[in-house]
C-alpha positions in Angstrom: -15.0 -10.6 9.8 -15.9 -7.2 8.4 -13.6 -4.4 9.6 -16.1 -1.7 9.1 -17.2 1.6 10.5 -20.8 1.2 11.7 -23.0 4.3 11.4 -26.3 4.5 13.3 -28.6 7.5 13.1 -32.4 7.8 12.7 -31.9 10.3 9.9 -31.4 8.5 6.6 -29.8 11.6 5.1 -27.1 11.6 7.7 -26.4 8.0 7.1 -26.1 8.4 3.3 -24.0 11.6 3.6 -21.6 10.2 6.1 -21.3 6.9 4.2 -20.4 8.7 1.0 -17.8 10.9 2.7 -16.2 8.1 4.8 -16.1 5.7 1.8 -14.4 8.4 -0.3 -11.8 8.6 2.6 -11.2 4.9 2.2 -13.2 3.5 5.1 -15.5 0.5 4.6 -18.9 1.6 6.0 -22.1 -0.1 7.0 -25.0 2.1 8.1 -28.5 1.8 9.4 -31.3 3.9 10.9 -32.3 1.1 13.2 -30.1 0.5 16.4 -31.5 -3.0 16.8 -30.4 -3.9 13.2 -26.9 -2.6 14.1 -26.7 -4.9 17.1 -27.7 -7.9 14.9 -25.1 -6.9 12.4 -22.4 -6.8 15.1 -23.3 -10.3 16.2 -21.7 -11.6 13.0 -19.3 -8.7 12.2 -16.6 -7.0 14.3 -16.5 -3.3 13.4 -13.5 -1.2 14.1 -15.6 1.7 15.2 -19.3 2.5 15.9 -20.6 6.0 15.4 -24.1 6.5 16.8 -26.5 9.4 17.2 -27.9 9.7 20.7 -31.5 10.7 20.3 -33.2 7.9 18.3 -36.8 6.6 18.7 -36.3 3.0 19.6 -33.1 3.1 21.6 -30.7 5.9 22.7 -27.2 6.0 21.4 -25.9 5.4 24.9 -28.0 2.2 25.2 -26.7 1.1 21.8 -23.1 1.7 22.6 -23.4 0.1 26.0 -24.8 -3.1 24.3 -22.2 -2.9 21.6 -19.4 -2.7 24.2 -20.5 -6.2 25.4 -20.6 -7.6 21.9 -17.5 -6.0 20.3 -15.5 -4.5 23.2 -12.5 -3.6 21.1 -14.5 -1.3 18.8 -14.2 2.4 19.3 -17.4 4.0 20.4 -18.3 7.5 19.2 -21.5 9.3 20.2 -22.9 12.2 18.3 -25.7 14.6 19.3 -27.0 18.0 18.5 -28.2 18.6 22.1 -25.4 17.7 24.5 -25.8 18.0 28.3 -23.5 17.3 31.2 -25.7 14.4 32.3 -25.5 12.8 28.9 -21.7 13.3 28.8 -21.4 11.8 32.3 -23.5 8.8 31.3 -21.6 8.4 28.0 -18.3 8.1 29.9 -19.3 6.3 33.1 -22.0 4.0 31.9 -21.5 3.4 28.2 -17.7 3.8 28.1 -17.9 6.0 25.0 -14.5 6.9 23.7 -15.4 10.1 21.8 -18.3 12.6 22.1 -19.0 14.6 19.0 -21.4 17.5 18.8 -23.5 17.9 15.7 -23.0 19.1 13.1 -19.9 17.0 13.0 -16.9 18.5 11.4 -15.9 16.1 8.6 -12.1 16.7 8.4 -11.4 16.2 12.2 -13.8 13.1 12.1 -11.8 11.5 9.3 -8.5 12.2 11.0 -9.9 10.8 14.2 -11.1 7.7 12.5 -7.7 7.1 10.8 -6.1 7.1 14.3 -8.9 5.0 15.9 -8.9 2.4 13.2 -5.1 2.2 13.4 -5.3 1.6 17.2 -8.1 -0.9 16.9 -6.4 -2.7 14.1 -3.2 -3.0 16.1 -5.1 -4.4 19.0 -6.4 -7.2 16.8 -3.0 -8.0 15.3 -1.6 -8.7 18.8 -3.9 -11.7 18.7 -4.5 -12.4 22.4 -6.9 -15.2 23.2 -10.6 -13.9 23.0 -11.1 -13.7 26.8 -7.8 -12.0 27.3 -8.4 -9.6 24.4 -11.6 -8.3 25.9 -9.9 -7.8 29.3 -6.8 -6.1 27.8 -8.6 -3.3 25.9 -6.5 -0.1 26.3 -8.8 2.8 26.3 -5.9 5.2 26.9 -4.7 4.6 23.3 -8.1 5.5 21.9 -8.3 8.7 24.1 -4.8 9.5 22.9 -6.0 9.3 19.3 -8.4 12.2 20.0 -6.0 14.5 21.8 -5.4 16.5 18.6 -9.1 17.7 18.7 -8.3 19.7 21.9 -10.9 21.0 24.3 
């Protein structure tokens, strides 16, 4: 089981830049420009967090994170976009159950601090070792939301 941060963005430069920065902060990272490839990766790997851009040609970030929620429900889901709207934010929360919404350009220091907290919460959820069906039902989103409180409004 790979405890990675999964990055998905249709811009290769963003994937390579974020991969370099997050790896230097100590995170194991796997990235792709193809959301379908990310879903295949998550069939055999259980990431701690998924960071996805919203506007991509083959699938939106909301669609990807909604599908990822079914495959790896314990993983934190972060959506990035350069063009946020209230409708998108509403769908992110109500349909895709996104934990964090980050506007591009993403500030690196707060992202790294957020990921340290998210990974800690996600890792603690795994250590509790509930049976698989119970684990999916006992996800505590409040802990993940609490991890982001330091970002403020």
